[in-house]
C-alpha positions as CSV (number, residue, x, y, z in Angstrom):
1,M,107.2,89.3,205.6
2,S,105.4,91.0,202.8
3,D,102.1,89.9,201.3
4,T,101.1,87.8,204.3
5,S,97.8,87.5,206.1
6,K,97.6,88.4,209.8
7,S,97.6,84.8,210.9
8,E,100.7,84.1,208.8
9,S,102.6,87.1,210.2
10,Q,102.0,85.6,213.7
11,W,103.5,82.2,212.9
12,P,106.9,81.4,214.4
13,Q,109.6,82.2,211.9
14,A,110.9,78.7,211.4
15,A,107.4,77.3,210.6
16,Y,106.6,80.3,208.3
17,F,109.8,79.9,206.3
18,F,109.3,76.1,206.0
19,L,105.8,76.4,204.6
20,R,106.2,79.5,202.4
21,L,109.8,79.8,201.4
22,I,111.7,76.5,201.6
23,G,111.6,74.3,198.5
24,P,113.7,71.6,196.9
25,P,116.3,70.3,197.4
26,L,115.7,71.2,201.1
27,R,112.3,69.6,200.8
28,P,111.5,66.3,199.0
29,V,109.9,66.4,195.5
30,S,108.1,63.7,193.6
31,A,111.3,61.9,192.7
32,D,112.2,61.6,196.4
33,I,108.7,60.6,197.3
34,G,108.6,57.9,194.7
35,I,111.7,56.4,196.1
36,V,110.3,56.2,199.6
37,E,106.9,54.9,198.5
38,T,108.5,52.1,196.4
39,Q,110.6,51.0,199.4
40,I,107.5,51.0,201.6
41,A,105.5,49.1,199.1
42,R,108.2,46.4,198.7
43,W,108.5,46.1,202.4
44,H,104.7,45.7,202.8
45,E,104.5,43.1,200.1
46,K,107.3,41.1,201.7
47,A,106.2,41.5,205.3
48,G,102.5,40.9,204.7
49,R,101.4,43.5,207.3
50,P,101.0,47.2,207.4
51,P,104.0,49.0,208.8
52,R,104.5,50.8,212.1
53,A,106.3,53.9,211.0
54,L,108.1,56.8,212.6
55,I,109.0,60.1,210.9
56,L,111.9,62.0,212.4
57,G,110.6,65.5,212.0
58,V,107.3,66.7,210.7
59,T,107.9,66.5,206.9
60,P,104.4,66.9,205.5
61,E,105.3,65.0,202.3
62,Y,106.0,61.9,204.4
63,C,102.8,62.1,206.3
64,K,100.9,62.3,203.0
65,L,102.6,59.3,201.4
66,A,100.5,56.5,199.9
67,W,100.8,54.4,203.1
68,P,99.3,50.9,203.0
69,E,95.9,50.5,204.6
70,G,96.3,50.0,208.3
71,S,99.6,51.7,208.7
72,V,100.4,53.4,211.9
73,V,102.4,56.6,211.2
74,R,103.8,58.7,214.0
75,A,106.3,61.6,214.1
76,I,108.6,63.2,216.6
77,D,110.0,66.7,216.4
78,R,111.7,68.9,219.1
79,T,110.0,72.1,218.0
80,Q,106.4,72.7,219.1
81,A,106.0,75.5,216.6
82,M,106.8,73.1,213.7
83,I,104.4,70.6,215.1
84,D,101.6,73.2,215.5
85,H,101.9,74.7,212.0
86,V,103.6,72.1,209.7
87,W,102.4,68.6,210.8
88,P,99.3,67.7,208.7
89,G,98.4,64.5,210.5
90,P,96.4,63.9,213.7
91,A,97.7,65.7,216.7
92,E,97.8,62.5,218.7
93,H,100.2,61.0,216.2
94,V,103.0,63.5,216.8
95,T,105.2,63.9,219.8
96,Q,107.4,66.8,220.9
97,G,110.7,65.2,221.9
98,D,114.3,64.4,221.3
99,W,115.3,62.0,218.5
100,L,118.0,60.6,220.8
101,D,115.3,59.7,223.4
102,L,112.7,58.0,221.2
103,P,109.5,57.2,223.0
104,V,109.2,53.7,221.4
105,A,109.7,50.2,222.6
106,G,112.5,48.0,221.3
107,G,111.7,46.3,218.1
108,S,108.5,48.2,217.6
109,L,109.2,50.1,214.4
110,D,109.1,48.8,210.8
111,I,109.8,51.9,208.9
112,V,111.8,55.0,210.0
113,L,111.9,58.1,207.7
114,C,114.1,61.2,207.9
115,D,114.3,63.8,205.3
116,G,117.5,65.9,205.4
117,G,117.7,65.7,209.2
118,L,120.9,63.7,210.0
119,H,123.1,66.9,209.8
120,L,121.1,68.5,212.6
121,L,122.9,66.3,215.0
122,P,126.6,66.5,216.0
123,Y,129.0,64.2,214.4
124,P,130.0,61.6,215.3
125,L,128.5,61.4,218.8
126,G,124.9,62.6,218.1
127,Q,124.5,60.8,214.7
128,G,126.0,57.6,216.1
129,T,123.7,57.7,219.1
130,L,120.7,58.1,216.8
131,A,121.8,55.2,214.7
132,R,122.1,53.0,217.8
133,R,118.7,54.1,219.1
134,L,117.1,53.3,215.7
135,A,118.8,49.9,215.5
136,A,117.3,49.0,218.9
137,S,113.9,50.3,217.9
138,L,113.6,48.5,214.6
139,A,111.9,45.2,214.0
140,P,114.2,42.5,212.6
141,D,112.9,43.2,209.1
142,G,112.7,47.0,209.6
143,L,114.1,49.7,207.4
144,C,115.5,53.2,207.9
145,L,115.3,55.6,205.0
146,F,117.4,58.8,205.2
147,R,117.7,61.5,202.6
148,L,121.0,63.1,203.2
149,F,122.5,66.5,202.4
150,A,126.0,65.1,201.7
151,P,129.2,66.9,200.6
152,S,131.2,65.2,197.9
153,G,133.3,62.4,199.4
154,S,136.1,62.6,196.7
155,G,138.4,65.4,195.7
156,P,138.4,69.0,197.1
157,G,135.1,70.5,197.8
158,E,133.7,73.9,196.8
159,T,135.1,77.0,198.5
160,P,132.8,79.8,199.6
161,E,134.4,81.9,196.8
162,N,133.4,79.3,194.2
163,V,129.8,79.5,195.5
164,L,129.6,83.3,195.5
165,D,131.1,83.4,192.0
166,A,128.4,81.0,190.8
167,L,125.8,83.1,192.5
168,A,127.0,86.2,190.7
169,A,127.0,84.4,187.4
170,G,123.4,83.4,187.8
171,A,124.3,79.7,188.1
172,I,122.4,79.2,191.4
173,P,118.6,79.0,190.8
174,D,117.4,79.9,194.3
175,L,118.1,80.3,198.0
176,N,117.5,76.7,198.8
177,V,120.4,75.6,196.6
178,L,122.5,78.5,197.8
179,K,122.1,77.7,201.5
180,L,123.1,74.1,200.9
181,R,126.2,74.9,198.7
182,L,127.4,77.7,200.9
183,G,126.9,75.8,204.1
184,M,128.9,72.8,202.8
185,A,131.6,75.1,201.4
186,L,132.0,76.8,204.8
187,Q,132.3,73.6,206.7
188,A,135.9,72.5,207.4
189,S,134.9,69.1,208.8
190,A,131.8,67.2,209.8
191,E,133.0,67.1,213.4
192,E,133.2,70.9,213.5
193,G,130.2,71.5,211.4
194,V,129.1,74.9,210.2
195,K,127.5,77.7,212.2
196,L,124.4,78.9,210.5
197,D,125.2,82.5,211.4
198,D,128.5,82.1,209.5
199,V,126.5,81.3,206.4
200,W,124.4,84.5,206.8
201,Q,127.5,86.6,207.5
202,C,129.3,85.2,204.4
203,L,126.5,86.2,202.1
204,H,126.0,89.6,203.9
205,R,129.6,90.5,203.6
206,A,129.6,89.7,199.8
207,H,126.2,91.4,199.2
208,P,125.2,93.8,202.0
209,D,122.4,95.4,199.9
210,R,119.7,92.7,199.9
211,A,117.4,94.5,197.5
212,I,120.1,95.0,194.8
213,L,121.1,91.3,195.0
214,A,117.5,90.2,194.7
215,R,116.9,92.3,191.6
216,R,120.1,91.2,190.0
217,L,119.2,87.5,190.6
218,G,115.5,87.9,189.7
219,W,114.5,86.6,193.1
220,S,111.9,88.1,195.4
221,E,113.2,90.0,198.4
222,E,111.0,87.7,200.5
223,H,112.6,84.6,199.1
224,L,116.1,85.9,199.7
225,G,115.1,87.2,203.1
226,A,114.6,83.6,204.3
227,I,118.3,83.6,204.9
228,D,117.6,85.7,208.0
229,A,116.5,82.5,209.8
230,Y,120.3,81.8,210.0
231,R,121.2,85.2,211.5
232,D,122.5,85.4,215.0
233,T,121.9,81.7,215.7
234,A,124.6,79.5,217.3
235,A,123.0,76.4,215.7
236,R,125.3,74.2,213.6
237,Y,124.8,71.8,210.8
238,H,127.1,68.7,210.5
239,F,127.1,67.6,206.9
240,V,128.5,64.1,206.5
241,T,129.5,62.3,203.4
242,E,127.7,59.2,202.3
243,A,130.7,57.1,203.4
244,Q,130.6,58.7,206.8
245,A,126.8,58.1,207.2
246,I,127.2,54.5,206.0
247,A,130.0,53.8,208.5
248,T,127.9,55.4,211.3
249,F,124.9,53.1,210.7
250,A,127.1,50.1,210.1
251,A,128.7,50.6,213.5
252,A,125.2,50.4,214.9
253,G,124.4,47.2,213.1
254,L,122.4,48.8,210.2
255,A,123.8,47.9,206.8
256,L,123.2,49.8,203.5
257,R,120.4,48.1,201.6
258,A,119.9,50.5,198.7
259,R,120.9,53.9,197.4
260,H,118.9,56.2,195.2
261,Q,120.1,59.5,193.6
262,P,117.5,61.9,192.2
263,D,118.2,63.7,188.9
264,Y,117.3,67.3,190.0
265,P,119.9,70.0,190.4
266,L,122.2,69.1,193.3
267,G,120.7,65.6,193.4
268,E,124.1,64.1,193.8
269,R,124.3,65.7,197.2
270,C,120.8,64.5,198.2
271,P,120.8,60.7,198.0
272,T,118.3,58.5,199.8
273,L,120.0,55.7,201.7
274,V,118.1,52.7,202.9
275,F,119.4,50.9,206.0
276,G,118.4,47.6,207.5
277,G,119.7,45.1,210.2
278,D,122.6,42.9,209.4
279,R,121.6,39.7,207.7
């Protein structure tokens, strides 16, 4: 961690990487924020009351949305380090806990937001359980907005070799895009998922000299070094297609209400899906 203050160097690795080194499409940009704010504004106009909202995770961009006056916005994240260093809202409005054990009463939520988090849960069991928990927690007119990291649902996907060739050709702009493309390419199925250490190992085998690769790509070594958050971890991501996500929520009684695709690079893999109760 070069060029960091003493306080930054003491931050837990995950929180440090999130704040300093992770960017779009792994974090939402103005196009994504605009989609969410429009949906919230439409809901507010129709409902005639400020929303009771829950953010799955501590996405700071969601906390800082243009929420209608009187909104109650809370968040839940399983990692205390992320809560301590990333959540920008009041401490009393965030809870450390499991998304599958939501500390909310039935029918008590109007808006649920999740940015790129569905793949953190196993598929289909974990993701299906979450959808059912949310369906039980939503008010009758409530909405769930999920920005996905979704592989293509049609035709053969990329191979790891395709991704590494694109990297060597300078066709991948940064590590954020590389991690998403390489992780999806290494995943054989959503059920199996992809082990994060396998992503690190794949890149390391192809480019064992980090400094040479960084110079060749024109990236800083610090930026490229963020891949080390994946090293030696058994954690898995379970990337689902849009069709799989829609089917999972439909089985829980939450139908697709809207779909929005941003126009930034890899935006076709980062759609925002809006779900609501069957009507």
